[in-house]
C-alpha positions as CSV (number, residue, x, y, z in Angstrom):
1,M,119.1,78.8,94.2
2,N,120.2,82.1,92.1
3,F,121.9,85.0,94.2
4,I,122.0,88.6,92.4
5,R,125.5,88.7,90.4
6,T,126.4,92.8,90.7
7,S,127.3,94.8,93.9
8,L,124.4,93.7,95.8
9,L,123.3,90.9,98.4
10,V,119.8,89.4,98.5
11,L,119.8,87.7,102.1
12,S,121.0,84.4,101.9
13,I,119.5,81.2,104.2
14,A,122.6,81.8,106.6
15,A,121.7,85.8,106.7
16,L,118.2,84.9,107.0
17,T,119.0,83.6,110.4
18,G,119.7,86.5,111.7
19,C,123.6,86.0,112.3
20,S,125.9,88.6,112.0
21,K,130.0,89.2,112.3
22,K,131.3,92.0,114.5
23,E,134.1,92.8,112.2
24,T,135.0,91.9,108.5
25,N,137.5,92.6,105.6
26,F,135.0,94.2,103.6
27,P,134.1,97.9,103.0
28,D,131.1,98.7,105.2
29,P,128.8,101.2,103.2
30,L,127.7,102.6,106.5
31,I,131.1,104.0,106.9
32,T,131.9,104.2,103.3
33,N,128.9,106.2,102.3
34,R,129.6,109.0,104.8
35,D,130.6,112.5,104.0
36,T,132.8,113.2,107.3
37,T,133.4,116.8,106.2
38,I,129.7,117.0,107.5
39,N,128.8,117.3,111.0
40,P,125.8,114.7,111.7
41,A,123.8,116.9,113.7
42,E,123.6,119.8,111.1
43,D,122.5,117.3,108.3
44,F,122.3,113.8,109.1
45,F,121.1,113.1,105.5
46,K,124.2,114.4,103.8
47,Y,126.6,113.1,106.4
48,A,125.1,109.6,106.3
49,N,124.7,109.4,102.3
50,N,126.8,112.5,100.7
51,G,129.9,110.2,100.5
52,W,128.1,107.7,98.1
53,F,126.6,110.7,96.2
54,K,130.1,112.3,95.3
55,K,131.0,108.9,93.8
56,N,128.2,108.1,91.8
57,P,126.3,111.3,90.4
58,I,123.0,111.4,89.1
59,K,123.4,109.8,85.1
60,K,122.2,112.0,82.5
61,S,119.6,109.1,81.7
62,E,117.9,109.4,84.9
63,S,116.5,111.9,87.3
64,S,117.6,110.4,90.7
65,N,120.1,108.1,91.6
66,G,120.8,106.2,95.1
67,I,119.6,103.3,96.7
68,W,116.7,102.8,95.1
69,R,118.1,103.0,91.5
70,T,120.8,100.5,92.5
71,I,118.5,98.0,93.7
72,Q,116.0,98.8,90.6
73,D,119.1,98.1,88.3
74,T,119.6,94.8,89.9
75,I,116.1,93.9,89.5
76,D,115.7,95.0,85.7
77,S,119.0,93.3,84.6
78,Q,117.5,90.1,86.0
79,I,113.7,90.7,84.3
80,N,116.3,91.3,81.4
81,Q,117.6,88.1,81.7
82,I,113.8,86.7,81.9
83,C,113.0,88.5,78.8
84,Q,116.1,87.4,76.7
85,K,115.3,84.1,77.4
86,S,111.7,83.9,76.6
87,A,112.2,85.8,73.4
88,K,114.6,83.5,72.6
89,E,112.0,80.9,72.6
90,Q,110.1,81.8,69.5
91,D,108.6,78.1,69.3
92,A,107.1,78.2,73.2
93,A,103.5,77.1,73.2
94,K,101.2,79.9,72.3
95,G,99.2,81.2,75.2
96,S,102.3,80.4,77.7
97,N,103.7,82.7,80.2
98,K,107.1,82.4,78.0
99,Q,105.3,82.9,75.0
100,K,103.8,86.1,76.0
101,I,106.5,87.7,77.6
102,G,108.9,86.8,74.6
103,D,106.9,88.1,72.2
104,F,105.9,91.4,74.1
105,Y,109.7,92.2,74.9
106,A,110.9,91.4,71.2
107,S,107.9,93.8,69.6
108,G,109.4,96.1,72.4
109,L,112.9,96.2,70.7
110,D,111.7,95.8,66.8
111,T,112.3,99.6,66.4
112,V,112.3,99.0,62.2
113,T,108.8,97.7,62.8
114,I,108.0,100.6,65.0
115,N,109.6,103.8,62.9
116,K,107.7,102.1,60.1
117,A,104.3,102.0,61.5
118,G,104.2,105.4,63.1
119,I,100.9,106.5,64.2
120,K,99.3,103.7,62.5
121,P,98.4,101.5,65.7
122,L,96.1,104.3,66.8
123,D,94.1,104.2,63.6
124,T,91.1,102.3,64.8
125,E,90.9,104.5,67.7
126,L,91.4,107.5,66.0
127,K,88.6,106.8,63.7
128,K,86.1,106.0,66.4
129,I,86.8,109.6,67.6
130,Q,86.3,111.1,64.2
131,A,83.1,109.3,64.2
132,I,81.7,111.6,67.0
133,N,78.9,113.7,66.1
134,D,76.9,114.3,69.2
135,I,77.2,114.9,72.8
136,P,75.7,111.2,73.3
137,S,78.4,109.4,71.2
138,L,80.9,112.1,72.9
139,N,80.1,110.6,76.3
140,K,80.4,106.9,74.7
141,S,83.6,107.9,73.3
142,I,85.1,109.0,76.5
143,A,83.8,106.1,78.3
144,Y,85.7,103.7,75.4
145,L,88.8,105.4,75.8
146,Q,88.7,104.8,79.7
147,T,89.0,101.1,78.7
148,V,92.2,101.7,76.9
149,S,93.4,103.2,79.5
150,A,93.4,107.0,77.7
151,A,91.3,108.1,80.9
152,P,89.9,111.4,79.2
153,A,87.6,114.0,81.3
154,F,87.7,111.7,84.5
155,S,89.0,108.9,86.0
156,F,87.0,105.9,86.9
157,Y,87.9,102.5,89.0
158,V,86.3,100.0,90.9
159,Y,87.8,99.2,94.3
160,Q,86.7,98.1,97.2
161,D,83.5,100.3,98.9
162,S,85.6,102.6,101.6
163,K,82.2,102.2,104.1
164,K,81.5,98.6,103.2
165,S,85.2,97.0,102.3
166,S,83.2,93.2,101.8
167,E,81.7,94.9,98.5
168,Y,83.7,96.7,95.6
169,A,82.0,99.9,94.4
170,M,82.2,102.3,91.3
171,Y,84.6,105.4,92.0
172,F,84.2,108.5,89.6
173,Y,86.9,110.9,89.8
174,Q,88.5,113.8,89.0
175,G,90.9,113.5,85.9
176,G,91.6,114.4,82.1
177,L,94.6,116.6,83.0
178,G,97.6,116.2,80.8
179,L,100.1,118.0,83.3
180,G,98.5,115.5,86.3
181,E,98.0,118.0,89.0
182,R,95.6,121.0,88.8
183,D,98.5,123.3,90.5
184,Y,100.2,123.2,87.5
185,Y,97.7,125.0,85.6
186,F,97.2,128.0,88.1
187,D,100.8,128.4,89.9
188,N,102.3,131.4,89.0
189,E,106.0,130.6,89.9
190,E,108.5,131.3,87.1
191,R,109.4,127.3,86.9
192,N,105.4,126.6,86.4
193,V,104.7,129.3,84.0
194,N,107.6,128.1,81.9
195,I,106.4,124.4,82.1
196,R,103.1,125.6,80.9
197,K,104.6,127.4,77.9
198,E,106.5,124.3,77.1
199,Y,103.2,121.8,77.6
200,V,101.7,124.2,74.8
201,K,104.6,123.6,72.4
202,H,104.9,119.8,73.5
203,V,101.1,119.5,72.4
204,A,101.5,121.5,69.3
205,A,104.4,119.3,68.4
206,M,102.7,116.2,69.1
207,M,100.0,117.2,66.9
208,K,102.4,118.0,64.0
209,L,103.6,114.7,64.0
210,T,99.9,113.1,63.6
211,G,99.7,114.9,60.6
212,E,98.3,118.6,61.2
213,N,100.1,121.5,59.5
214,D,101.5,124.2,61.2
215,E,98.7,126.6,61.9
216,A,96.0,123.8,63.2
217,A,98.8,121.8,65.7
218,V,99.6,125.6,66.9
219,K,95.7,126.6,67.6
220,N,94.8,122.9,68.5
221,A,97.5,123.2,71.4
222,A,96.0,126.4,72.7
223,L,92.4,125.0,72.8
224,I,93.8,121.6,74.7
225,M,95.3,124.0,77.4
226,K,92.1,126.1,77.6
227,L,90.0,122.9,78.2
228,E,92.3,121.2,80.6
229,T,92.6,124.6,82.4
230,D,88.7,124.5,82.8
231,L,88.6,121.0,83.8
232,A,91.3,122.1,86.4
233,S,89.7,124.8,87.7
234,S,87.3,122.3,89.6
235,S,89.9,119.8,90.8
236,R,90.5,119.4,94.2
237,K,94.2,120.2,95.2
238,L,96.6,117.6,96.4
239,E,96.3,118.1,100.3
240,D,92.4,118.2,99.7
241,L,92.3,114.5,98.0
242,R,93.9,113.1,101.1
243,D,90.5,113.1,103.2
244,P,88.8,110.0,102.7
245,A,85.4,110.9,104.2
246,K,85.4,114.1,102.0
247,N,85.8,112.5,98.5
248,Y,83.3,109.4,99.5
249,N,79.8,110.8,97.9
250,K,77.8,107.9,97.4
251,M,74.5,108.3,95.0
252,T,72.5,106.1,92.9
253,V,73.1,106.3,89.1
254,A,69.9,108.4,88.9
255,Q,71.3,111.2,91.1
256,F,74.4,111.2,89.4
257,N,72.1,111.4,85.9
258,A,70.3,114.3,88.0
259,M,73.6,115.9,88.6
260,T,75.3,115.8,85.1
261,P,72.0,116.0,82.9
262,N,74.6,116.0,79.9
263,I,75.5,112.9,80.4
264,D,73.2,109.8,80.6
265,W,75.4,107.5,82.9
266,K,72.9,104.4,82.4
267,A,74.5,104.5,78.6
268,V,78.1,105.1,79.7
269,L,78.1,102.4,82.3
270,P,77.6,99.4,80.2
271,I,80.7,100.7,77.7
272,L,82.8,101.2,81.0
273,G,82.4,97.2,81.3
274,I,79.5,97.7,84.3
275,P,76.2,96.2,82.7
276,K,74.1,96.9,86.1
277,G,74.6,98.9,88.9
278,D,72.2,101.0,91.1
279,S,75.0,103.0,92.8
280,L,78.3,104.7,92.7
281,I,80.5,107.1,94.3
282,V,81.6,110.5,93.0
283,A,84.7,111.5,94.8
284,Q,84.7,115.2,93.7
285,P,81.1,116.0,93.1
286,E,82.0,119.7,91.8
287,F,84.4,118.4,89.3
288,F,81.6,116.3,87.6
289,K,79.2,119.4,87.3
290,N,81.6,121.7,86.1
291,L,82.5,118.6,83.6
292,N,78.6,118.4,82.5
293,T,79.0,122.2,81.9
294,L,82.0,121.7,79.6
295,L,80.4,119.1,77.4
296,K,78.3,122.1,76.0
297,K,80.6,125.0,76.5
298,Y,83.2,123.5,73.9
299,S,82.2,122.3,70.6
300,I,82.0,118.4,69.0
301,E,84.9,119.3,66.8
302,E,86.8,120.8,70.0
303,W,86.1,117.7,72.2
304,K,87.4,115.4,69.7
305,T,90.6,117.1,69.5
306,Y,91.0,116.7,73.2
307,L,90.3,113.3,72.9
308,K,92.7,112.6,70.2
309,W,95.5,114.1,72.2
310,T,94.5,112.1,75.1
311,L,95.0,109.1,73.1
312,V,98.5,109.8,71.7
313,N,99.8,111.3,74.9
314,T,98.8,107.9,76.3
315,Y,100.7,105.9,74.0
316,A,103.0,108.4,72.7
317,S,106.1,106.0,74.1
318,S,104.9,103.0,72.3
319,L,104.9,104.5,68.7
320,S,107.8,105.5,66.5
321,K,110.9,107.3,67.4
322,D,109.5,110.9,66.6
323,F,106.8,110.3,68.9
324,E,109.0,108.8,71.7
325,K,111.5,111.5,71.6
326,Q,108.8,114.6,71.8
327,D,107.4,112.3,74.6
328,F,110.7,112.3,76.4
329,Y,112.0,115.7,76.0
330,F,108.7,117.3,77.8
331,F,107.9,114.7,80.6
332,S,111.4,113.9,81.6
333,T,113.6,116.8,80.2
334,V,111.4,119.6,80.9
335,M,109.4,118.1,84.0
336,N,112.2,115.9,85.8
337,G,115.2,117.4,84.5
338,V,116.4,114.0,82.9
339,K,118.6,114.8,79.9
340,E,119.1,111.3,77.9
341,Q,116.8,108.6,77.4
342,K,117.4,105.3,78.8
343,P,118.8,102.6,76.4
344,R,115.9,100.9,74.4
345,W,116.4,97.6,76.2
346,K,115.9,99.3,79.7
347,R,112.9,101.0,78.4
348,T,111.1,98.0,77.1
349,V,112.0,96.0,80.4
350,K,110.3,98.7,82.3
351,Q,107.4,98.5,80.4
352,T,107.3,94.5,80.2
353,D,107.4,94.5,83.9
354,N,105.0,97.3,84.4
355,L,102.2,95.2,82.3
356,L,103.6,91.5,82.3
357,G,104.8,91.6,85.8
358,N,102.3,89.1,87.1
359,L,104.0,86.6,84.6
360,I,107.2,87.8,85.3
361,G,107.2,87.3,89.1
362,Q,106.7,84.0,88.8
363,V,109.6,83.3,87.0
364,Y,111.6,85.9,89.4
365,V,110.2,84.0,92.4
366,A,111.6,80.7,91.0
367,E,114.8,81.8,89.9
368,Y,115.8,84.5,91.9
369,L,114.7,84.7,95.3
370,P,116.5,82.9,97.9
371,K,114.4,80.2,100.1
372,G,113.8,81.8,103.6
373,S,112.9,85.1,102.3
374,K,109.1,84.9,103.5
375,E,110.2,83.8,107.0
376,K,112.9,86.4,107.6
377,L,110.6,89.2,106.7
378,L,107.7,87.7,108.7
379,E,109.8,87.7,111.6
380,I,110.9,91.3,111.6
381,G,107.7,92.4,110.9
382,N,105.9,90.4,113.5
383,N,108.4,91.9,116.0
384,V,108.0,95.2,115.0
385,K,104.1,94.7,115.3
386,D,104.7,93.6,118.6
387,V,106.4,96.4,119.9
388,Y,104.0,98.7,118.2
389,A,101.3,97.1,120.7
390,L,103.5,98.1,123.3
391,H,103.6,101.9,122.3
392,I,99.9,102.1,121.9
393,K,99.5,100.4,125.5
394,K,101.9,103.3,127.0
395,L,100.4,106.1,125.4
396,D,99.8,109.0,127.8
397,W,97.4,110.9,125.6
398,M,95.1,107.8,124.6
399,S,92.2,107.1,126.6
400,E,91.8,103.2,127.6
401,A,88.6,103.0,125.0
402,T,90.4,103.8,122.2
403,K,93.4,102.3,122.9
404,K,91.5,99.0,123.0
405,K,90.0,99.7,119.7
406,A,93.5,100.6,118.2
407,L,94.9,97.2,119.3
408,Q,92.3,95.5,117.9
409,K,92.7,97.2,114.8
410,L,96.8,96.3,115.1
411,N,96.0,93.0,115.8
412,K,94.1,92.5,112.8
413,I,96.6,93.5,110.4
414,V,97.2,91.3,107.9
415,M,101.1,91.0,106.8
416,K,101.6,89.7,103.2
417,V,105.5,89.2,102.5
418,G,107.5,88.0,99.4
419,Y,104.8,86.8,96.7
420,P,101.0,85.8,96.3
421,D,100.0,82.6,97.2
422,K,98.2,82.5,93.8
423,W,99.0,84.1,90.8
424,K,96.5,86.1,88.4
425,D,95.0,84.3,85.6
426,M,96.2,86.1,82.3
427,S,95.1,83.6,79.7
428,A,92.9,86.0,78.4
429,L,95.5,88.5,77.3
430,S,96.8,88.1,73.9
431,I,100.3,89.1,72.8
432,D,102.4,88.5,69.6
433,R,105.3,89.9,67.6
434,K,103.6,91.9,65.3
435,T,102.7,95.5,67.0
436,Y,104.7,96.6,69.6
437,C,102.1,99.5,70.4
438,A,99.0,96.7,70.2
439,N,100.6,94.5,72.7
440,V,100.5,97.8,75.0
441,M,97.0,98.6,74.5
442,N,96.0,94.6,74.6
443,A,97.7,94.6,78.3
444,N,95.9,97.8,79.2
445,I,92.8,96.6,78.2
446,W,93.5,93.2,80.2
447,H,94.3,95.4,83.3
448,Y,91.1,97.1,82.9
449,N,89.1,94.3,82.1
450,D,90.5,92.4,85.9
451,M,89.5,95.7,87.5
452,V,85.9,96.0,86.6
453,L,84.8,92.3,86.5
454,K,85.3,92.6,90.3
455,F,82.3,95.0,90.6
456,G,79.5,92.6,91.9
457,Q,81.8,89.7,93.0
458,K,83.3,88.9,96.4
459,V,86.5,90.9,97.5
460,D,89.7,88.8,97.1
461,K,91.6,89.3,100.2
462,T,94.2,87.2,99.0
463,E,94.7,89.8,95.9
464,W,98.0,91.8,95.6
465,S,98.5,95.1,93.9
466,I,102.1,95.0,93.8
467,Y,104.4,92.3,92.1
468,P,107.1,90.9,94.3
469,Q,110.0,92.4,91.9
470,T,108.9,95.7,92.7
471,Y,110.5,97.3,95.2
472,N,108.1,99.0,97.1
473,A,105.5,97.9,100.1
474,Y,102.0,99.5,100.9
475,Y,99.5,99.5,103.3
476,S,95.5,98.9,102.3
477,P,93.1,100.7,104.6
478,N,90.4,98.8,102.8
479,N,91.8,95.5,103.9
480,N,94.0,96.5,106.7
481,E,97.0,94.6,105.6
482,I,100.6,95.3,104.9
483,V,102.3,94.0,101.6
484,V,106.1,94.1,101.7
485,P,107.5,92.2,98.1
486,A,110.0,89.7,98.5
487,C,112.8,92.2,96.7
488,N,112.7,94.4,100.0
489,V,115.2,91.8,101.4
490,I,118.2,93.1,98.9
491,V,120.6,95.1,100.9
492,P,123.1,96.9,98.5
493,G,126.8,97.1,99.4
494,F,126.8,93.9,101.5
495,E,128.2,91.2,99.1
496,G,129.8,88.3,100.7
497,R,129.1,88.8,104.3
498,L,125.8,89.3,106.4
499,P,124.0,92.5,107.6
500,D,123.7,93.0,110.8
501,D,120.3,93.6,112.8
502,A,120.8,97.1,112.8
503,V,121.0,97.1,109.4
504,L,117.8,94.9,108.9
505,Y,115.8,96.8,111.3
506,G,116.9,100.3,110.2
507,I,116.1,99.4,106.3
508,I,113.5,96.7,106.4
509,G,112.2,97.0,110.3
510,G,111.6,101.0,110.3
511,S,111.6,102.2,107.1
512,T,109.3,99.6,105.5
513,F,107.1,97.5,108.0
514,G,107.4,100.4,110.9
515,H,106.3,102.5,108.1
516,E,103.7,100.7,106.8
517,I,101.7,99.7,110.0
518,T,101.9,103.5,110.9
519,H,100.0,104.0,107.9
520,G,97.0,102.3,109.4
521,F,97.1,105.0,112.0
522,D,98.3,108.1,110.1
523,D,95.6,110.9,109.4
524,Q,94.1,108.9,106.8
525,G,94.4,105.1,108.0
526,S,93.2,106.0,111.6
527,K,89.8,106.6,109.9
528,Y,89.0,103.0,108.9
529,D,88.1,100.3,111.6
530,E,89.9,97.1,111.8
531,N,87.7,95.5,109.2
532,G,88.9,98.0,106.9
533,N,85.9,100.4,107.0
534,L,85.7,103.9,106.9
535,R,84.0,104.5,110.3
536,D,85.2,106.9,113.4
537,W,86.1,104.6,116.3
538,W,88.0,107.3,118.2
539,T,86.3,109.0,121.6
540,A,85.8,113.0,120.5
541,D,89.0,114.0,123.1
542,D,91.0,111.6,121.6
543,L,90.4,112.5,118.0
544,K,91.1,116.2,118.8
545,K,94.3,115.4,120.6
546,F,95.5,113.3,117.4
547,K,94.6,116.3,115.2
548,E,96.9,118.5,117.6
549,K,99.6,116.1,116.7
550,T,99.1,115.7,113.0
551,K,99.0,119.6,112.6
552,A,102.4,119.6,114.6
553,V,103.4,117.7,111.9
554,V,102.3,119.5,109.1
555,A,103.7,122.6,110.6
556,Q,107.1,121.3,110.9
557,Y,107.4,119.9,107.4
558,N,105.9,123.4,106.1
559,N,109.4,124.7,107.4
560,F,111.6,122.7,105.4
561,E,112.6,123.6,102.0
562,I,114.3,122.3,99.1
563,A,115.4,123.6,95.4
564,G,113.7,127.0,96.7
565,K,110.7,125.5,97.3
566,H,109.0,124.8,100.6
567,I,107.4,121.2,101.5
568,N,103.6,120.8,101.5
569,G,103.2,119.5,104.8
570,E,99.6,119.2,104.6
571,A,99.6,117.1,101.5
572,T,102.6,114.7,102.6
573,Q,101.5,114.3,106.5
574,G,100.5,110.8,106.4
575,E,103.4,109.7,104.7
576,N,105.7,112.0,107.4
577,I,103.7,110.5,109.9
578,A,104.5,107.2,108.9
579,D,108.2,107.7,108.8
580,L,108.1,109.1,111.9
581,G,106.1,106.0,113.5
582,G,108.3,103.7,111.4
583,V,111.9,105.1,112.6
584,V,110.4,105.3,116.4
585,V,109.0,101.8,116.5
586,G,111.8,100.1,114.3
587,F,114.0,101.0,116.9
588,D,112.6,99.9,119.8
589,A,112.1,96.7,118.1
590,F,116.0,96.9,117.4
591,K,116.7,97.2,121.0
592,K,115.1,93.5,121.7
593,T,118.0,92.4,119.3
594,E,120.9,90.6,120.8
595,Q,123.4,92.7,118.7
596,Y,121.8,95.8,120.7
597,K,121.7,94.2,123.8
598,K,125.3,93.4,124.0
599,H,126.2,96.9,122.8
600,E,129.3,96.1,120.9
601,K,130.6,98.2,118.0
602,I,131.1,97.2,114.6
603,S,133.2,99.0,112.3
604,G,133.5,101.6,115.3
605,L,129.7,102.4,115.2
606,T,127.6,101.8,118.3
607,P,124.1,99.8,117.6
608,E,122.5,102.9,118.0
609,Q,124.6,104.8,115.5
610,R,124.4,101.8,113.0
611,Y,120.3,101.5,113.3
612,F,120.3,105.5,112.3
613,L,123.0,105.3,109.4
614,S,121.0,102.5,108.3
615,Y,117.7,104.5,108.6
616,A,119.3,106.9,106.5
617,Y,120.6,104.7,104.0
618,A,117.2,103.5,103.4
619,W,116.2,106.6,101.8
620,M,119.8,107.0,100.2
621,I,118.3,109.2,96.9
622,N,119.7,112.3,95.5
623,R,117.2,113.7,92.8
624,T,117.7,116.8,90.1
625,D,116.0,119.7,91.2
626,E,113.4,119.4,88.4
627,S,112.3,116.1,90.2
628,N,112.2,117.4,93.6
629,L,110.2,120.3,92.2
630,R,107.6,117.8,90.6
631,S,107.6,115.8,93.5
632,I,106.4,118.7,96.0
633,M,103.8,119.3,93.1
634,T,102.4,116.0,93.0
635,D,103.7,113.5,95.4
636,V,102.5,112.9,99.0
637,H,106.0,112.0,100.0
638,S,108.5,114.4,101.3
639,P,112.0,114.6,99.5
640,A,114.1,111.6,100.7
641,K,116.2,114.3,102.7
642,F,113.3,115.2,104.9
643,R,112.3,111.6,105.3
644,V,115.5,111.0,107.3
645,N,116.3,114.5,108.7
646,G,112.5,115.2,109.9
647,P,111.5,112.5,112.0
648,L,115.2,112.2,113.4
649,T,115.0,115.7,114.9
650,N,111.9,114.4,117.1
651,M,113.7,111.6,118.6
652,P,115.9,111.9,121.7
653,E,118.0,108.7,121.3
654,F,119.3,109.9,117.8
655,Y,120.3,113.2,119.7
656,K,122.4,110.9,122.2
657,A,124.0,108.5,119.6
658,F,125.1,111.5,117.8
659,N,125.7,114.2,120.7
660,V,123.2,116.9,119.0
661,K,123.3,120.0,121.3
662,P,120.7,122.8,121.1
663,S,123.1,125.0,119.0
664,D,122.8,122.3,116.1
665,K,120.8,122.7,113.3
666,M,119.2,119.1,114.0
667,F,118.1,120.3,117.4
668,V,114.7,120.9,118.1
669,P,113.7,121.8,121.7
670,K,111.4,119.1,123.8
671,D,108.3,120.9,123.7
672,K,108.3,121.5,119.7
673,Q,109.5,117.5,119.2
674,V,106.4,115.2,117.9
675,V,105.6,112.2,119.4
676,I,102.4,110.3,118.2
677,W,102.6,106.6,118.1
């Protein structure tokens, strides 16, 4: 058994039994992370975490720092060890996991070869773009570029049919925007006006690196901005993408052809990897109607320029130093406030894990994960799930008919924890040490093929969409399942001792299991039944009451402000609902532990205080202003401060634990407090 050799502790077998010490000679992070100059009733997030922030400023190479960064650094160090060991075995069997991991990693560190190659690794794709001579060949080229992850003009993917989760469906989604979200093209706040100016300069600089002269580069940058703005004009806003019913428009291929006569989808689908298909789902029909018009509004040469840009933009970080630096400047410095690039090895480790994480995960589980991790995660998850059932039964706003269906859904939630029971077969992926960009493209193609080959197949309910070494978790409404990777057992700062249950339930119980289960009952998840189908299972009166409660959450978060900008309560409501449900249910699950029942203090803190401090610790994240502002524009999660302060203002138990009074900033009158689950 290998343990993490840093200032982190992965729960050992003893820890996994749920034991805890009342007092130790070790520093307690719940104590040392605090800033006691701040009143917890004024700003609990800063009270709980600002002591750590003061000692650990954001590095120039990062856009944030905190618990996630600390844990990710540890995981990256482990992955680097895996990569280094694999890279040293140059005689590893061709096609083996070690060969692929080692060669990919080694090619990413070979900056001499990468810099010498310049843009040559993209020559084949660039020549295909240059060969376009009419709209049919343009459409086929757009389709081909989807298969190498450039994704121009729109987004395409194969996933479970939201109304028939036992089958896979084709989804056509809005996309094609270099800036990612539509509001960047239209919002007239000073920062976003400047981002648009910087984006045009960035595109021009990148086009010059491809060999264009100054005049052509400037002209083409302006063209790309104009074309993308036209695409953005029919793109839905972030908050409008959250309604699964409105973004589900099933039609036949013939109907799609009739809606977009300038695109022969019967000719395009085989290039996308779908030789046969009768129906598909068009998420935003108005976007594709606009795209149909734009295909003729812009000339073939102009479209070729746009396709060239999307390809270069996709692979810039895998090309020579000049491309990579320019890409870093815009997307990291301008957009996120990051001043310095991470070391080359860190960037290569990240890309290796992104694309070969399934292979790395097998080594990670075997060499770095303590035995018993799965069992402890399941224990906490099941306890939280049981308490959730009690909460549903006690709801005073929901009828018995809807409660029955809610409990059916809860009981059918599948909890996948730790790591998959079976690993994906990546034998078809070819990797060597010659060209880093080619390896990245080959891996992208493999992932694309892995997706499209599902079409027409039976849905695999055992599949994971996340790696065991990824510090995150998710709820899938189509599978009615939560997935919690193994590395979620990492608890920073508990070296040489065992975390008590308050810590485990605050971090793993509330912010992980409680949060993810609540996603099954948030404003989106609540629209899916126990089998993962998009179907209304509510009584009309209950649904009306539920929507009133979710509107209250939206209104509450609309009032929160960071870096001079208000949170988009509509876009973030699903995550805000999950945060509220998670911390509430996690606390009630914690109340069933011996630690809570004995009510003994640890490090001078009551069990309640330790739980709430642990919950705040789970979101101990400090971000640059630029990163926070970008998050508000593009992310459905609220900034970390309000993932803590927001839900806690709705909990009387928190008020009691930290003596919150009506005159305090954290106080919300009882009639304004939001209680859902």
